C-alpha positions in Angstrom: 143.9 75.6 102.7 142.2 77.9 100.3 143.9 78.1 97.0 141.7 80.5 95.0 138.8 82.9 95.2 136.1 80.4 94.5 137.3 77.9 97.1 134.6 77.0 99.6 134.1 75.7 103.2 131.5 73.1 103.7 128.8 74.0 106.3 127.7 71.2 108.6 124.6 70.6 106.4 126.8 70.0 103.3 126.2 73.4 101.7 129.4 74.9 100.2 130.1 78.6 101.0 132.9 80.6 99.5 135.7 81.6 102.0 135.8 85.1 100.6 132.9 87.4 99.5 131.9 91.0 99.1 130.2 92.9 102.0 128.0 95.9 101.1 127.3 97.5 104.5 127.2 101.3 104.0 127.3 101.0 100.2 124.7 103.3 98.8 121.6 102.1 97.1 121.6 102.8 93.4 124.6 102.9 91.0 127.2 102.6 93.8 126.0 99.2 95.0 125.0 97.9 91.6 128.6 98.7 90.3 130.3 97.2 93.3 128.4 93.9 93.1 128.7 93.7 89.3 132.4 94.4 89.5 133.0 91.8 92.2 131.2 89.0 90.3 132.9 90.0 87.0 136.3 89.6 88.9 135.5 86.1 90.2 133.7 86.8 93.5 130.8 84.3 94.0 129.6 85.4 97.5 127.7 88.7 98.2 126.5 89.7 101.7 123.7 92.2 102.3 121.0 92.8 104.9 117.5 94.3 105.0 118.7 97.3 107.2 121.4 98.2 104.6 118.6 99.5 102.4 120.4 98.3 99.2 118.9 94.9 98.4 117.3 96.1 95.2 120.7 97.5 93.9 122.4 94.2 95.0 119.8 92.3 93.0 120.5 94.4 89.9 124.3 94.0 90.4 123.8 90.2 90.7 121.9 90.1 87.4 124.4 92.2 85.5 127.3 90.4 87.1 126.0 87.0 86.1 125.5 88.2 82.5 129.1 89.6 82.4 130.6 86.5 83.9 128.4 84.0 82.0 127.3 82.2 85.1 124.0 81.0 86.6 122.3 81.8 89.9 123.4 78.5 91.3 127.1 79.6 91.0 126.5 82.4 93.5 126.1 82.5 97.3 123.8 85.3 98.4 123.3 86.3 102.1 120.8 88.6 103.7 119.6 89.2 107.3 116.4 89.9 109.1 116.4 93.2 111.0 115.5 93.6 114.7 112.1 95.2 114.2 111.0 92.1 112.1 112.1 89.5 114.7 109.2 87.2 115.5 107.7 84.1 113.8 105.3 85.6 111.3 107.2 88.9 110.9 110.5 87.0 110.1 108.7 84.9 107.5 107.4 88.1 105.9 110.8 89.8 106.1 112.3 86.9 104.1 109.7 87.3 101.4 110.4 91.0 101.3 114.2 90.5 100.9 113.7 88.0 98.1 111.4 90.4 96.3 113.8 93.3 96.6 116.7 91.1 95.5 114.6 89.6 92.6 115.6 86.1 93.7 113.7 82.8 94.3 115.9 81.8 97.2 118.8 82.8 99.4 121.8 80.7 100.1 122.1 82.1 103.7 119.6 84.0 105.9 120.8 85.3 109.2 119.3 86.9 112.4 121.1 90.2 112.4 121.3 90.9 116.2 120.4 88.8 119.3 117.4 90.9 120.5 116.5 89.5 123.9 113.1 87.7 124.0 112.8 87.8 120.2 115.5 85.7 118.5 114.0 82.3 119.4 110.8 82.9 117.5 112.7 84.3 114.6 114.9 81.2 114.6 111.8 79.0 114.5 110.8 80.9 111.3 114.3 80.4 109.8 114.1 76.6 110.6 110.6 76.6 108.9 111.9 78.3 105.7 114.9 75.9 105.7 112.8 72.8 106.2 110.6 73.9 103.3 113.7 74.0 101.1 113.4 77.7 100.5 116.8 78.7 101.8 120.1 76.7 101.6 121.5 77.6 105.0 120.5 79.6 108.1 122.5 81.3 110.8 123.0 84.2 113.1 125.0 87.4 113.4 126.6 89.1 116.4 125.8 86.2 118.8 128.1 85.7 121.8 128.6 82.2 123.2 125.8 82.6 125.8 123.3 83.7 123.0 124.3 80.6 121.0 123.9 78.3 124.0 120.5 79.9 124.8 119.3 79.5 121.2 120.5 75.9 120.9 118.6 74.9 124.0 115.2 75.1 122.2 116.3 74.9 118.6 115.7 71.9 116.3 119.0 72.7 114.5 122.0 74.8 115.4 123.1 77.8 113.3 125.3 77.0 110.4 127.0 80.4 110.6 127.8 83.1 113.2 128.8 86.3 111.5 130.6 88.5 114.0 132.9 91.5 114.2 136.3 89.9 113.9 139.7 91.5 113.2 143.2 91.6 114.8 142.0 93.9 117.6 139.0 91.7 118.4 140.0 88.0 118.0 137.1 86.5 120.0 139.1 83.4 120.9 136.4 81.9 123.2 133.7 82.3 120.5 136.1 80.9 117.9 136.6 77.8 120.0 132.9 77.4 120.8 132.0 77.6 117.1 134.7 75.1 116.1 133.5 72.6 118.8 129.9 72.9 117.6 130.5 72.8 113.9 129.3 76.4 113.4 131.3 78.3 110.7 132.5 81.7 111.9 132.4 84.6 109.5 134.0 88.1 109.9 132.3 91.4 109.3 134.4 94.5 109.4 137.6 92.4 108.9 139.7 95.6 108.2 138.2 97.4 111.3 136.7 99.9 108.9 140.2 100.9 107.7 141.6 101.6 111.2 144.3 98.9 111.0 145.8 99.9 107.7 148.6 101.9 109.2 149.4 99.5 112.1 153.3 99.1 112.2 153.2 95.4 113.0 150.9 94.7 110.1 152.9 97.0 107.8 156.1 95.1 108.6 154.4 91.7 107.9 152.9 93.1 104.7 156.2 94.5 103.4 157.9 91.2 104.0 155.3 89.4 101.9 155.1 92.2 99.4 151.4 92.5 100.1 149.1 95.2 101.4 148.0 95.3 105.1 144.4 94.5 103.9 145.7 91.4 102.1 147.6 90.3 105.2 144.5 90.7 107.4 142.3 88.8 105.0 144.8 86.0 104.8 145.0 85.9 108.6 141.2 85.4 108.6 141.4 82.6 106.1 144.2 80.8 108.0 142.1 81.1 111.1 139.3 79.2 109.3 137.1 82.3 109.3 135.0 83.2 106.2 135.4 86.9 105.4 133.5 89.6 103.5 135.6 92.8 103.1 133.7 95.8 101.7 134.9 97.9 98.9 133.4 100.0 96.1 136.6 100.5 94.1 137.5 98.0 91.4 141.2 97.9 92.2 140.5 97.3 95.9 137.9 94.6 95.1 140.6 92.9 93.0 143.3 93.4 95.5 141.3 92.0 98.4 140.9 88.8 96.5 144.6 88.5 95.7 145.4 86.6 98.8 145.9 83.0 97.6 149.5 83.2 96.4 151.2 83.6 99.8 150.9 82.2 103.3 151.5 83.7 106.8 154.0 81.8 109.0 153.0 80.6 112.5 155.1 83.5 113.8 153.2 86.0 111.7 149.9 84.6 112.9 151.0 84.8 116.5 152.1 88.5 116.1 148.7 89.4 114.6 146.8 87.5 117.3 148.8 89.4 119.9 147.3 92.7 118.6 144.0 91.8 120.3 142.6 94.4 122.7 138.9 93.3 122.7 138.2 96.5 120.8 135.1 97.0 118.8 134.1 99.4 116.0 130.5 98.1 116.2 128.1 97.8 119.2 128.6 95.0 121.8 125.9 92.3 121.3 125.3 92.4 125.0 124.6 96.1 125.0 122.9 97.6 122.0 119.7 99.6 121.8 118.2 99.3 118.3 
């Protein structure tokens, strides 16, 4: 099991991806995102997750450059993810979107590029574009986000390769057990967005009780639960003490009983849209 912040999982193509990273959804472009990314890298984070639609790729790129300088590390030491937005899904338009993201980030390649949402009738062409970029050696890994089992099955029918990642909404109120099992069977690494349910779980009595017992915060307990479920996770924060706290999850372990209690909180409740029913 993961022992420290820079521990990695190996994707089915042999690429190593950190178990824990920083997410920057809703982090403002400019100083806010630059500081968050720089702070995370300076404090040992090696994985940063953004997306075209977040509108902050330029700031993320600047934060990466400053963070690398602070930490004395090279680009190869980092794992950077971005995602193609719905309006750019299609073969040529996805290829162009990848170039735009690289330019904004100021990078030569991405470690992971994802299809952000399974827009019906569009994601297969976009996937063909991702496979092309991958075969050209211009991205280390490719995957999807917000795909249900039936989306994955549909994609894999025509795909040359299956996604390496499915990044989904995953937290104690939305445990997605069927999807977890499917991903595990197919060698697809699951990744959690909104692992703390946008802060809605921080006062939950069951989680508070477990946290007190381990002398940890509720956020740390949830992140640890993700890791022990074999799920990569990218909690978002812009405050240095929280960025540091979120990474301080490698010196304790949840018992099987703790894990069951947290699993039992599932209500199939989402804070984001349902991938079967979104209109953007």
